[in-house]
N, C-alpha and C positions, 0 to 999 in steps of 0.2 A: 684332967681325965675327961673322957667323952660322955660319961654318964651311963655307959653300957655296963650291964652286970654280966657276970659269968652265967652260962646256962645252968639251969637246975640239974642236979643229978637225975639220971633216968633209972627207975626201978625195973628190975627184970621180973617178968611174970610168965607163967605158963597158963594157957587157957584153962579155966576151971568151970565146972557146972555153975550156972547162975551169974557168971561174969557177963558184962555188957559186950565184951569182945567175942565175936564169932568169926573164926578164920574164913577168909574169902567172902564174908558177908557184911560185917559191921566192925569198924575200928575207930569210929569217932562219935562223940556225943554232941549235944545241942550247940555248945560254944563253937566247936570246929565246923559244924554244919552251917552256922550263920556266916562264918568267915568265907566258906566256899561259895555260898549263895551270893554274898556281896561281890566277890571277885567275878562270878559269872555275869552279874548285872553290869559290872564295869567293862568286862571284855566284850559283851554284846553291844554295849553303848559305843565302845571304841570302833567296833566293826561297822555299826550304823553310821557313825560320823565319818569314818574312812570312806564308806560307800558314797555318802553325800558329797564329800570333797572330791572324790574321783569323778563322779558324774558332773559336778559343777565345773571342774577344770577341763572337761572334755577329754579325759584320758581314754584310750582305747578300752573296749570292754574286757579284753584279755588281761589287762593290767589289774582288773578287779580280782584276779585269782589270789593276789596278795592278802585279800580279806579272809582267806582260809585260816590264817594264823589266829586272829582274834576270835573268829567264830568257833574254831576247833577248841581253843582254850576256854571259851565261854561254855561250850557244850561239855567239856571235860569237868569243869568246875561245877556245873549244874548237876551232872550225873553223880559227882561225888557227894553233893549235898542231898540229892534225892535218894541215893543208895546208902547213905551214911557210911561211906567208905572212902578213905583218902589214899590215892595211889602213891603219893610220896611217902606217907607213913608206912604203907605196906612194903615199899622197897627198902625202907630203913628198919623194918621189923619193929614198928612202934604202934601204939594205940593211945588215944586220949579221950577220956570221958569226963574230964574235969572242966573247970571254967577258966583255965589259964594254961600256958605252956608248961608250967612247972609240974602239971599232973600227968605228963606223958609217961608211958610205961613201955618197957622193952618186951617184945614177944620173943620168948626163948625157944619155942618148939619149932623144929625144922619142918615138920609136916604142916603146921599152921602157916608158916611163911610160904610154903609151896602153894597152898590154897590161896593165900593173899596174892601171890604173883600171877596165878591163873586169872583171878578177878581183875587185876591190873590190865592184863592183856585184853580181856573182854571189854573193859571200860574204855581202853584206848581205841580199840576198834570201833566201838559204838559211837564214841564222841567224834572220831574222824569221819564216819559216815554222816553224822548229823551236820558237822561243820562243812563238809564237802557239799551236801545237799543245799545248805543255805548259800554257800559261795556260788554254786552253779546258778541258782536263781538270781543272785546279784550280778553275775556275768551276763545272763540272758535277758535281764530286764532292760528294755530300751526306754529311755526317758525323754 
């Protein structure tokens, strides 16, 4: 056996007053926030290393447009950490405020899911604009 365990069952919840979950606003707690912040740092580092390699190899500036992907991913992860809202969890109707994957909960309310999806669209737009701005600077910089 590979040592992988079956995923923990997911509990179904409806948003209740006093819950940490707020539709379209907050669906993750400190543990998940740390994970997204770590991924953002890794993605931005990959973008910077990619930039350095492309410049060092003498690749045409237009090729640096490929840096959009790590910068966009880094921006999306950073915004998820900053806004305490995971886009992937929102799309899957999940929330997690515990310190492990086993504490994930299902969001059952359709109206709450709709609010979550609107937040995902805003976050995707915002992170794209940030990633694109960084990429444009990387393309225009002459070294």
